[in-house]
C-alpha positions as CSV (number, residue, x, y, z in Angstrom):
1,X,-154.3,39.5,-2.9
2,X,-157.6,40.7,-4.2
3,X,-160.9,38.9,-4.3
4,X,-163.9,40.0,-6.5
5,X,-167.5,40.1,-5.5
6,X,-170.3,39.4,-8.0
7,X,-172.1,42.7,-7.1
8,X,-168.9,44.8,-7.3
9,X,-166.3,45.6,-4.7
10,X,-163.0,43.9,-3.9
11,X,-161.2,43.0,-0.7
12,X,-157.6,43.8,-0.2
13,X,-155.7,41.7,2.4
14,X,-153.0,43.1,4.6
15,X,-151.1,40.7,6.9
16,X,-150.8,42.0,10.5
17,X,-149.9,38.9,12.5
18,X,-148.2,35.5,12.2
19,X,-148.1,33.2,9.3
20,X,-150.2,30.1,9.4
21,X,-151.0,27.2,7.1
22,X,-154.0,27.8,4.9
23,X,-157.2,26.0,5.8
24,X,-159.1,24.2,3.1
25,X,-161.2,26.1,0.5
26,X,-164.5,27.3,1.8
27,X,-163.4,26.5,5.4
28,X,-165.8,27.1,8.3
29,X,-165.2,30.3,10.3
30,X,-167.2,32.6,12.6
31,X,-168.3,36.1,11.9
32,X,-168.2,37.8,15.3
33,X,-170.4,40.9,15.7
34,X,-170.4,41.0,19.5
35,X,-167.8,41.1,22.3
36,X,-165.2,38.3,21.9
37,X,-164.2,36.4,25.0
38,X,-161.9,33.7,23.6
39,X,-158.1,34.5,23.5
40,X,-157.1,35.3,19.9
41,X,-154.4,36.7,17.7
42,X,-155.0,39.1,14.8
43,X,-153.8,37.6,11.5
44,X,-154.7,40.2,9.0
45,X,-157.2,42.8,7.8
46,X,-159.3,43.0,4.7
47,X,-160.3,46.4,3.5
48,X,-163.3,46.2,1.2
49,X,-163.1,48.6,-1.8
50,X,-166.0,49.5,-3.9
51,X,-166.9,52.1,-6.5
52,X,-169.8,53.4,-4.4
53,X,-171.2,52.9,-0.9
54,X,-174.0,50.8,-2.4
55,X,-171.6,48.2,-3.6
56,X,-170.2,47.5,-0.1
57,X,-171.7,44.4,1.5
58,X,-174.9,45.1,3.4
59,X,-175.3,41.7,5.0
60,X,-173.3,38.8,6.4
61,X,-173.8,36.6,3.2
62,X,-172.2,39.2,0.9
63,X,-169.5,40.0,3.5
64,X,-168.6,36.3,3.5
65,X,-168.3,36.2,-0.3
66,X,-165.7,39.0,-0.1
67,X,-163.7,37.7,2.9
68,X,-164.1,33.9,2.8
69,X,-161.1,33.2,0.6
70,X,-158.9,35.5,2.5
71,X,-159.9,34.0,5.9
72,X,-159.2,30.5,4.8
73,X,-155.9,31.3,3.0
74,X,-154.7,33.2,6.1
75,X,-155.5,30.2,8.4
76,X,-158.1,32.3,10.3
77,X,-160.8,30.9,12.5
78,X,-163.0,34.0,12.6
79,X,-163.5,37.5,11.3
80,X,-164.6,40.7,13.1
81,X,-166.4,43.0,10.8
82,X,-166.6,46.8,10.9
83,X,-169.9,48.2,9.8
84,X,-170.3,51.9,8.9
85,X,-173.1,54.3,9.7
86,X,-174.9,53.3,6.5
87,X,-175.0,49.6,7.5
88,X,-172.3,48.7,5.0
89,X,-169.6,46.2,6.0
90,X,-166.4,48.0,5.2
91,X,-163.6,45.8,6.5
92,X,-162.9,42.7,8.5
93,X,-160.2,41.7,11.0
94,X,-159.2,38.1,10.6
95,X,-158.3,36.4,13.8
96,X,-157.1,33.0,15.0
97,X,-157.9,31.4,18.3
98,X,-155.3,29.8,20.5
99,X,-156.2,26.1,20.4
100,X,-154.8,25.4,23.9
101,X,-156.9,28.2,25.4
102,X,-160.2,27.8,23.5
103,X,-162.3,24.8,24.4
104,X,-165.4,26.4,22.9
105,X,-163.7,26.7,19.5
106,X,-163.0,23.0,19.4
107,X,-166.5,22.1,20.6
108,X,-168.1,24.3,17.9
109,X,-165.9,22.8,15.2
110,X,-164.0,25.9,14.3
111,X,-160.7,24.0,14.7
112,X,-161.8,20.6,13.5
113,X,-159.2,20.6,10.7
114,X,-156.4,21.3,13.1
115,X,-154.8,19.6,16.1
116,X,-155.3,21.4,19.3
């Protein structure tokens, strides 16, 4: 799978975990940039390719444009970004929370389109 970004760059998805039903287009998901405390499973990784470092996302909004479709299609609830020393977002690990072990996820609406 490859997704295009308006400013250049693509995201290449690689499955690393289980298979889950896709969530709706433009589903809600979290971008987690700090320590994660909820139990989760890794679903996949998206490596962002670009012709130059300047074309890599430099903020969460652009990062979401590259990864959003991948997160929703993989059934993910959140993504953990990797940011390089130039402040560019280079990849994202898509994760899925365990509904039975994540009360906060249900309260915040991350799993509202699923039964828990």
